[in-house]
TIDO-394661 format. One record per residue: y negated, x, z of N, C-alpha, C in turn; residue in one letter. Coordinates in nm, 4 decimals, padded with zeros to 6 digits, always signed. Each point is the difference from the previous one (the first is absolute). Layout:
BEGIN
Y;X;Z;Y;X;Z;Y;X;Z;A .
...
***
This chain:
BEGIN
-09.5490;+09.6520;+11.1992;+00.1673;-00.0040;-00.0201;+00.0309;+00.0602;-00.1042;M .
+00.1019;+00.0583;-00.0534;+00.0264;+00.0313;-00.0949;+00.1661;+00.0027;-00.0491;T .
+00.0339;-00.0256;-00.0899;+00.1563;-00.0352;-00.0350;+00.0754;+00.1536;-00.0069;A .
+00.1381;-00.0769;+00.0550;+00.1128;+00.1060;-00.0156;+00.0061;+00.0588;-00.1275;A .
-00.0459;+00.1355;-00.0532;+00.0128;+00.0332;-00.1318;+00.1568;+00.0272;-00.0669;R .
+00.0476;-00.0726;-00.0617;+00.1259;+00.0534;-00.0522;-00.0606;+00.0405;-00.1552;S .
+00.0553;+00.0840;-00.0349;-00.0232;+00.0906;-00.1140;+00.0271;-00.0761;-00.1049;R .
-00.0924;-00.0299;-00.1119;+00.0242;-00.0603;-00.1381;+00.0631;+00.1251;-00.0908;V .
+00.0918;+00.0684;-00.0301;+00.0354;+00.0560;-00.0964;+00.0536;-00.0486;-00.1157;L .
-00.0619;+00.0199;-00.1134;+00.0735;-00.0228;-00.1468;+00.0439;+00.1090;-00.0641;V .
+00.1517;-00.0185;-00.0590;+00.0423;+00.1239;-00.0800;-00.0310;+00.0094;-00.1053;P .
-00.0385;+00.1040;-00.0839;-00.0868;+00.0003;-00.1354;+00.1082;+00.1068;-00.0738;V .
+00.0992;+00.0589;+00.0473;+00.0284;+00.0864;-00.0512;+00.0554;-00.0077;-00.1495;A .
+00.1151;-00.0976;-00.0342;-00.0180;-00.0861;-00.1407;-00.1047;-00.0026;-00.0738;E .
-00.1339;-00.0504;+00.0689;-00.1066;-00.0395;-00.0559;-00.0742;+00.1054;-00.0822;L .
+00.0075;+00.1148;+00.0920;-00.0527;+00.1022;-00.0802;+00.0511;+00.1221;-00.0833;R .
+00.1738;-00.0796;-00.0680;+00.0179;+00.0894;-00.0627;-00.0768;+00.0293;-00.1446;R .
-00.0588;-00.0897;-00.0457;-00.0833;+00.0010;-00.0874;-00.1587;-00.0778;+00.0009;R .
-00.1257;+00.1085;-00.0282;-00.1231;-00.0512;+00.0439;-00.0071;-00.1781;-00.0880;P .
-00.0698;-00.0534;+00.0674;-00.0217;-00.1251;-00.0920;+00.0981;-00.1141;+00.0496;G .
+00.1324;+00.0124;+00.0790;+00.0682;-00.0914;+00.0400;-00.1026;-00.0946;+00.1061;N .
+00.0874;-00.1170;-00.0397;-00.0800;-00.1153;+00.0871;+00.0755;-00.0999;+00.1034;R .
-00.0135;-00.0059;+00.1205;+00.1003;-00.0840;+00.0766;-00.0828;-00.0889;+00.0702;S .
+00.0406;-00.1000;+00.0239;-00.0420;-00.0970;+00.1042;+00.1005;-00.0384;+00.1586;Q .
-00.0609;+00.0009;+00.0886;+00.0700;-00.0001;+00.1107;-00.0521;-00.0917;+00.1108;V .
+00.0931;-00.0897;+00.0714;-00.0752;-00.1007;+00.0864;+00.0888;-00.0027;+00.1473;D .
-00.0725;+00.0443;+00.0965;+00.0241;+00.0268;+00.1197;-00.0214;-00.0938;+00.1110;L .
+00.0839;-00.0261;+00.1170;-00.0757;-00.0481;+00.0996;-00.0115;+00.1158;+00.1052;E .
-00.1270;-00.0206;+00.0699;-00.0341;+00.1286;+00.1015;-00.0159;-00.0858;+00.1212;V .
-00.0008;+00.0140;+00.0883;-00.0240;+00.0238;+00.1500;-00.1738;-00.0085;-00.0027;P .
-00.0822;-00.0970;+00.0228;-00.1457;+00.0057;+00.0339;-00.0378;-00.0645;+00.1009;A .
+00.0935;-00.0083;+00.1099;-00.0719;-00.1305;+00.1191;-00.0644;+00.1201;+00.0978;G .
-00.1052;-00.0606;+00.0515;-00.0795;+00.0868;+00.1164;-00.1362;+00.0849;-00.0497;G .
-00.0039;-00.0334;-00.1866;-00.1262;+00.0975;-00.0053;-00.1230;-00.0997;-00.0019;L .
-00.1011;+00.0474;+00.0247;-00.1144;-00.0733;+00.0654;-00.1516;+00.0713;-00.0419;S .
-00.0927;-00.1043;+00.0022;-00.1496;+00.0574;+00.0228;-00.0262;-00.0724;+00.1252;T .
-00.1361;-00.0199;-00.0312;-00.0540;-00.0430;+00.1499;-00.0025;-00.1402;+00.0104;S .
+00.0031;-00.0837;-00.1378;+00.0133;-00.1639;+00.0087;+00.0962;-00.0396;-00.0916;S .
+00.1202;+00.0561;-00.0570;+00.1341;-00.0215;-00.0686;+00.1035;+00.0868;+00.0438;A .
+00.1192;-00.0558;-00.0027;+00.1192;+00.0691;+00.0013;+00.1081;-00.0471;-00.0780;S .
+00.1332;+00.0870;-00.0219;+00.1043;-00.0313;-00.1003;+00.0779;-00.0293;+00.1654;T .
+00.0969;-00.1483;+00.0046;+00.0530;-00.0256;+00.0942;+00.1291;+00.1219;+00.0469;P .
+00.0193;-00.0133;+00.1167;+00.1234;+00.0863;+00.0332;+00.1320;-00.0243;-00.0873;E .
+00.0508;+00.0650;-00.0474;+00.1395;+00.0125;-00.0763;-00.0004;-00.0599;-00.1305;G .
-00.1012;-00.0611;-00.0608;-00.0053;-00.0093;-00.1472;+00.0217;+00.0955;-00.0706;V .
+00.0332;-00.0087;-00.1154;+00.0011;+00.0849;-00.1328;-00.0656;+00.0000;-00.0944;E .
-00.0834;+00.0830;-00.0662;-00.0668;-00.0024;-00.1361;+00.1053;-00.0030;-00.0926;A .
-00.0560;-00.0700;-00.0937;+00.0972;+00.0114;-00.1256;-00.1194;+00.1226;-00.1041;Q .
+00.0877;+00.1187;-00.0492;-00.0941;+00.0843;-00.0600;+00.0700;+00.0122;-00.1564;V .
-00.0971;-00.0192;-00.1026;+00.0431;+00.0113;-00.1464;-00.0842;+00.0924;-00.0260;H .
+00.0926;+00.1395;-00.0700;-00.0369;+00.1097;-00.0482;+00.0376;+00.0142;-00.1539;L .
-00.0993;+00.0886;-00.0326;+00.0034;+00.0528;-00.1538;-00.0155;+00.1343;-00.0074;H .
+00.1207;+00.0597;-00.0466;+00.0181;+00.1610;-00.0071;-00.0172;+00.0225;-00.1311;L .
-00.0256;+00.1385;-00.0006;-00.0292;+00.0870;-00.1284;+00.0009;+00.1331;+00.0116;E .
+00.0821;+00.0357;-00.0717;+00.0427;+00.1504;-00.0064;-00.1261;+00.0909;-00.0654;S .
-00.0313;+00.1247;+00.0481;-00.0825;+00.0471;-00.0371;+00.0357;+00.1661;-00.0328;Q .
-00.0433;+00.0908;-00.0576;+00.0475;+00.1152;-00.0366;+00.0223;+00.0844;+00.1367;S .
-00.0927;-00.0416;+00.0899;+00.0146;+00.0686;+00.1551;+00.0222;-00.0670;+00.0805;D .
+00.0215;-00.1426;+00.0092;+00.0022;-00.1015;+00.1193;+00.0165;-00.1097;-00.0475;G .
-00.0429;-00.1014;+00.0708;+00.0279;-00.1597;-00.0069;-00.1526;-00.0597;+00.0339;V .
-00.0100;-00.1289;-00.0638;-00.1199;-00.0874;+00.0071;+00.0441;-00.0977;+00.0594;T .
-00.0364;-00.0268;+00.0983;+00.0514;-00.1575;+00.0772;-00.1009;-00.0970;+00.0345;V .
+00.0082;-00.1246;-00.0869;-00.1055;-00.0774;+00.0423;+00.0816;-00.1510;+00.0545;T .
-00.0730;-00.0183;+00.0859;+00.0609;-00.1056;+00.0749;-00.0443;-00.1404;+00.0681;G .
+00.0539;-00.1365;+00.0265;-00.0408;-00.0690;+00.0679;+00.0536;-00.0661;+00.1474;T .
-00.0498;-00.0222;+00.0696;+00.0468;-00.0628;+00.1563;-00.0445;-00.0806;+00.0006;V .
+00.1135;-00.0959;+00.0482;-00.0311;-00.1317;+00.0590;+00.0673;-00.0680;+00.1138;V .
-00.1003;-00.0131;+00.1027;+00.0560;-00.0328;+00.1566;-00.0899;-00.0880;+00.0708;V .
+00.0753;-00.0893;+00.0691;-00.0674;-00.0897;+00.0836;-00.1126;+00.0696;+00.1046;P .
-00.1137;-00.0616;+00.0263;-00.0680;+00.0273;+00.1407;-00.0733;-00.0996;+00.0406;W .
-00.0259;+00.0491;+00.1086;-00.0591;-00.1272;+00.1162;-00.1203;+00.0565;+00.0654;E .
-00.0957;-00.0590;+00.0596;-00.1565;+00.0121;+00.0409;-00.0137;-00.0868;+00.0650;G .
-00.1633;-00.0069;+00.0090;-00.0694;-00.1199;+00.0803;-00.1116;-00.0128;-00.0833;W .
-00.0124;-00.1189;-00.0598;-00.1269;-00.0247;-00.0365;-00.1618;+00.0424;+00.0184;C .
-00.0642;+00.0538;-00.0548;-00.1042;+00.0716;+00.0443;-00.1017;-00.0963;+00.0498;R .
+00.0100;-00.1516;-00.0567;-00.1024;-00.0971;+00.0280;+00.0433;-00.0883;+00.1036;R .
+00.1162;-00.0539;+00.0122;+00.0584;-00.1041;+00.0781;+00.0760;+00.0724;+00.1001;C .
+00.0360;+00.1258;-00.0051;+00.1068;+00.0750;+00.0676;+00.1524;-00.0617;+00.0279;L .
+00.0281;-00.1140;-00.1331;+00.1209;-00.0498;+00.0232;+00.1072;+00.1075;-00.0891;G .
+00.1105;-00.0165;+00.0305;+00.1156;+00.0905;-00.0365;-00.0098;-00.0400;-00.1567;A .
+00.0343;+00.1266;-00.0900;-00.0253;-00.0047;-00.1402;+00.1231;+00.0934;-00.0566;C .
+00.0119;+00.0121;-00.1273;+00.0661;+00.0958;-00.0515;+00.0353;-00.0291;-00.1447;G .
+00.1018;+00.0703;-00.0856;+00.0411;-00.0291;-00.1215;+00.0925;+00.1306;-00.0699;G .
-00.0226;+00.0364;-00.0931;+00.1003;+00.0927;-00.0681;-00.1158;+00.0853;-00.0604;D .
-00.0043;+00.1471;+00.0357;-00.0516;+00.1178;-00.0622;+00.0617;+00.0431;-00.1084;L .
-00.0961;+00.0299;-00.1173;+00.0282;+00.0477;-00.1044;-00.0778;+00.1141;-00.0443;E .
+00.0674;+00.1110;+00.0096;-00.0637;+00.1435;+00.0089;+00.0448;+00.0955;-00.0968;A .
-00.0681;+00.0492;-00.0802;+00.0219;+00.0993;-00.1106;-00.0140;+00.1768;+00.0746;E .
+00.0654;+00.0515;-00.0680;+00.0070;+00.1663;-00.0051;+00.0238;+00.0993;-00.1083;F .
-00.0106;+00.1025;-00.0081;+00.0303;+00.0795;-00.1007;+00.0144;+00.1542;+00.0561;A .
+00.1022;+00.0683;-00.0416;+00.0112;+00.1464;+00.0603;+00.0505;+00.0640;-00.0756;E .
-00.0407;+00.1298;-00.0388;+00.0464;+00.1036;-00.0631;+00.1034;+00.1165;+00.0442;V .
+00.1070;+00.0156;+00.0018;+00.0815;+00.0818;+00.0660;+00.0277;+00.1340;-00.0992;F .
+00.0045;+00.1427;+00.0633;+00.0026;+00.1091;-00.0902;+00.0537;+00.1180;+00.0676;S .
+00.0711;+00.0283;-00.0861;+00.0697;+00.1608;+00.0369;-00.0966;+00.1023;+00.0523;T .
-00.1262;+00.0071;-00.0626;-00.1162;+00.0671;+00.0254;-00.1072;-00.0531;+00.0610;H .
+00.0074;-00.0672;+00.1192;-00.1194;-00.0599;+00.0637;-00.1382;+00.0738;-00.0065;P .
-00.1037;-00.0753;+00.0289;-00.1047;+00.0777;+00.0252;-00.0414;-00.0524;+00.0799;D .
+00.0040;-00.0516;+00.1187;-00.0082;-00.0434;+00.1425;-00.0992;-00.1209;-00.0258;G .
-00.0397;-00.0220;-00.0803;-00.1434;-00.1049;+00.0224;+00.0587;-00.1197;-00.1157;V .
+00.0468;-00.0258;-00.1200;+00.0297;-00.0823;-00.0859;+00.1622;-00.0237;-00.0283;D .
+00.0636;+00.0957;+00.0010;+00.1318;+00.0217;-00.0286;+00.0967;+00.0203;+00.1626;L .
+00.0909;-00.0741;+00.0097;+00.0736;-00.0313;+00.1129;+00.1523;+00.0983;-00.0187;L .
+00.0495;+00.0770;+00.0797;+00.1136;+00.0926;-00.0159;+00.1206;-00.0971;+00.0165;P .
+00.1003;+00.0706;-00.0898;+00.1267;-00.0815;+00.0099;+00.0986;+00.1165;-00.0119;F .
+00.1436;-00.0279;+00.0241;+00.1040;+00.1185;-00.0082;+00.0813;-00.0256;-00.1704;D .
-00.0365;-00.1072;-00.0152;+00.0285;-00.0008;-00.1733;+00.1209;-00.1007;+00.0012;G .
+00.0707;-00.0721;+00.1340;+00.0904;-00.0678;-00.0246;-00.0283;-00.1338;+00.0423;D .
-00.1039;-00.0145;+00.1142;-00.0470;-00.1457;+00.0347;-00.1621;+00.0169;+00.0395;A .
-00.0575;-00.0935;-00.0390;-00.1487;-00.0419;+00.0744;-00.0050;-00.0692;+00.1395;V .
-00.0926;+00.0699;+00.0833;-00.0180;-00.0967;+00.0964;-00.1275;-00.0593;+00.0186;D .
+00.0194;-00.1660;+00.0050;-00.0960;-00.0785;-00.0310;-00.0484;-00.0598;+00.1284;L .
+00.0753;+00.0684;+00.1200;-00.0561;-00.0765;+00.1092;-00.1582;-00.0263;+00.0314;T .
-00.0422;+00.1259;+00.0010;-00.1672;+00.0093;+00.0497;-00.0827;-00.0918;-00.1347;D .
+00.0792;-00.0141;-00.1241;-00.0967;-00.0742;-00.0656;+00.0198;-00.1555;+00.0086;A .
+00.1147;-00.0417;+00.0290;+00.0275;-00.1596;+00.0201;-00.0554;-00.0103;+00.1252;V .
-00.0062;+00.0675;+00.0716;-00.0846;-00.0287;+00.1708;-00.1283;-00.0200;-00.0359;H .
-00.0546;+00.0998;-00.0369;-00.1360;+00.0352;-00.0373;-00.0553;-00.1163;-00.1018;E .
+00.0530;-00.0647;-00.1292;+00.0023;-00.0995;-00.0396;-00.0480;-00.1472;+00.0396;A .
+00.1042;-00.0431;+00.1423;+00.0229;-00.0776;+00.0509;-00.1229;-00.0161;+00.1066;I .
-00.0088;+00.1314;+00.0807;-00.1296;-00.0202;+00.0893;-00.1280;-00.0217;-00.0368;V .
-00.0002;+00.0705;-00.1229;-00.1634;-00.0080;-00.0563;-00.0271;-00.1383;-00.1103;L .
+00.1362;-00.0872;-00.0137;-00.0237;-00.1087;-00.0595;-00.0228;-00.1140;+00.1091;G .
+00.0437;+00.0140;+00.1120;-00.0138;-00.1069;+00.1134;-00.1448;-00.0393;+00.0024;L .
-00.0478;-00.1328;+00.0038;-00.1249;-00.0258;+00.0204;-00.0503;+00.0162;+00.1036;P .
-00.1203;+00.0636;+00.0169;-00.0909;+00.0362;+00.0847;-00.0963;-00.1182;+00.1122;L .
+00.0007;-00.0794;-00.0713;-00.0848;-00.1129;+00.0492;+00.0781;-00.1262;-00.0632;A .
+00.1307;-00.0559;+00.0446;+00.0754;-00.1279;-00.0748;-00.0823;-00.1217;+00.0403;P .
+00.0624;-00.0579;-00.0816;-00.0379;-00.1405;-00.0045;+00.1047;-00.1039;+00.0248;L .
+00.0273;-00.1037;+00.0512;+00.1069;-00.0888;-00.0766;-00.0342;-00.0755;-00.0890;C .
-00.1188;-00.0487;-00.0317;-00.0209;-00.0286;-00.1566;-00.1333;+00.0151;-00.0053;R .
-00.0393;+00.0176;-00.1640;-00.0936;+00.0162;-00.0270;-00.1198;-00.0981;+00.0430;Q .
+00.0257;-00.1062;+00.0329;-00.1368;-00.0698;+00.0470;+00.0282;-00.0618;+00.1664;D .
+00.0729;+00.1029;+00.0791;-00.0133;-00.0346;+00.1340;-00.1511;-00.0074;+00.0674;C .
-00.0160;-00.0996;+00.0429;-00.1307;-00.0240;+00.0845;-00.0411;+00.0801;+00.1051;P .
+00.1102;+00.0326;+00.0344;-00.0069;+00.0843;+00.1473;+00.0301;-00.0957;+00.1328;G .
-00.0313;+00.0166;+00.1048;+00.0850;-00.0844;+00.1226;-00.0611;-00.0830;-00.0132;P .
+00.1049;-00.1019;+00.0628;-00.0256;-00.1536;+00.0259;-00.1234;-00.0090;+00.0799;E .
-00.0760;-00.0700;-00.0385;-00.1167;-00.0128;+00.0832;+00.0408;-00.1122;+00.1483;P .
+00.1099;-00.0616;-00.0089;+00.0195;-00.0909;+00.1203;+00.0531;+00.1277;+00.1113;G .
+00.0805;+00.0494;-00.0289;+00.0432;+00.1315;+00.0611;-00.0800;+00.0875;+00.0699;A .
-00.0999;+00.0567;-00.0780;-00.0714;+00.0960;+00.0481;-00.1399;-00.0386;-00.0320;F .
-00.0530;-00.1241;+00.0979;-00.1352;-00.0301;-00.0095;-00.1145;+00.0664;+00.0326;P .
-00.1206;-00.0046;-00.0937;-00.0930;+00.1077;+00.0166;-00.1392;-00.1048;+00.0988;V .
-00.0584;+00.0379;+00.0763;-00.0915;-00.0901;+00.0690;-00.0995;+00.1093;+00.0497;S .
-00.1391;-00.0527;+00.0050;-00.0997;+00.0582;+00.0546;-00.0330;-00.0547;+00.1177;V .
+00.0859;-00.0615;+00.0942;-00.0368;-00.0432;+00.1152;-00.0430;+00.0937;+00.1175;E .
-00.0856;+00.0277;+00.0677;-00.0229;+00.0774;+00.1027;+00.1352;+00.0017;+00.1223;S .
+00.0201;+00.1230;+00.0586;+00.1088;+00.0020;+00.1217;+00.0583;+00.1333;-00.0036;G .
+00.1022;+00.0287;+00.0599;+00.0861;+00.0960;-00.0269;+00.0449;+00.0611;-00.1492;D .
-00.0043;+00.0935;-00.0255;+00.0069;+00.0494;-00.1501;+00.1686;+00.0342;-00.0014;A .
+00.0471;+00.0551;+00.1016;+00.1578;-00.0185;+00.0046;+00.0551;-00.1238;-00.0350;S .
-00.0636;-00.1210;+00.0046;+00.0419;-00.1550;-00.0091;+00.0422;-00.0100;-00.1557;D .
-00.1439;+00.0604;-00.0775;+00.0060;-00.0270;-00.1429;+00.0635;+00.0935;-00.0846;R .
+00.0584;+00.1210;+00.0316;+00.0403;+00.1036;-00.0688;+00.1110;-00.0388;-00.0309;R .
+00.0233;+00.0471;-00.1524;+00.1392;+00.0010;-00.0734;+00.1096;+00.0328;+00.0647;D .
+00.0942;-00.0466;+00.0393;+00.1217;+00.0211;+00.0796;+00.0935;+00.0865;-00.0671;P .
-00.0328;+00.0217;-00.1450;+00.0781;+00.1035;-00.0713;-00.0476;+00.1508;+00.0417;R .
-00.1189;+00.0339;+00.0832;-00.0858;+00.1450;-00.0060;+00.0825;+00.0176;+00.1510;W .
+00.0543;-00.1027;+00.0712;+00.0553;+00.0411;+00.1425;+00.0979;+00.1158;-00.0067;A .
+00.0695;+00.0645;-00.1048;+00.0819;+00.0688;+00.0181;-00.0901;+00.1381;-00.0058;A .
-00.0996;-00.0273;-00.0639;-00.0975;+00.1471;-00.0257;-00.0579;+00.0217;+00.1232;L .
-00.0290;-00.0737;+00.0940;-00.0243;+00.0321;+00.1411;+00.0813;+00.0713;+00.0768;D .
+00.1464;+00.0127;-00.0075;+00.0638;+00.0820;+00.0747;+00.0284;+00.1630;-00.0621;E .
-00.0659;-00.0232;-00.1273;+00.0102;+00.1669;-00.0705;-00.1167;+00.0370;+00.0154;L .
-00.1136;-00.0441;+00.0551;-00.1338;+00.0879;+00.0080;+00.0091;+00.0840;+00.0634;R .
-00.1011;+00.1156;-00.0318;+00.0232;+00.1523;+00.0682;-00.1055;-00.0054;+00.0771;F .
+00.0071;+00.0377;+00.1599;-00.1298;-00.0293;+00.0834;-00.0134;+00.1722;+00.0396;D .
-00.1109;+00.0766;-00.0601;-00.0173;+00.1345;-00.0021;+00.0054;+00.0311;+00.1731;P .
-00.0158;-00.0632;+00.0831;-00.0030;+00.0152;+00.1224;+00.1078;+00.0222;+00.0793;G .
+00.1007;-00.0497;-00.0869;+00.1797;+00.0108;+00.0995;+00.0569;+00.1344;-00.0971;E .
-00.0789;+00.0690;-00.0772;+00.0928;+00.1335;-00.0611;+00.0073;+00.1049;+00.0937;E .
+00.1062;+00.0638;+00.0241;+00.0614;+00.0655;+00.0460;-00.0614;+00.1701;-00.0384;G .
-00.0224;+00.0707;+00.1064;-00.0335;+00.1547;-00.0096;-00.1008;+00.0436;-00.0222;G .
***
């Protein structure tokens, strides 16, 4: 799932009049639908972006913080969980980019779209917890037994969805 990417352009023409000029900018940026395998930003949410910009002789240095709500599933109990993600990023934009560390810009505005989206995706938890002391699944809801009998009777019902996704090599066409 990917979010519709509205561009995050920050004007810097006035800032660049003298090297060393500094500016702070606060933005709200659409950030819904960004995800990892276990967490995502809800559709329609906006991220709060706090930027610190500094003019250099041939570019602009941008450091920032992104704050956005996220939701996911607890890795222990499989219950819903979420919170607020706070991620930091830093980029250097130059009129003479090197293709590795320095990003290009036209001198009037810097495009922070990729930086903001990457900070969010890289900051999302890979294995979220609903709380630090989560004990895992409720034993009464998912009892464990060592009784003999049909194995399907003892199987954890949360695994049923995986049965539908299993690949059978005998069904491969071609």
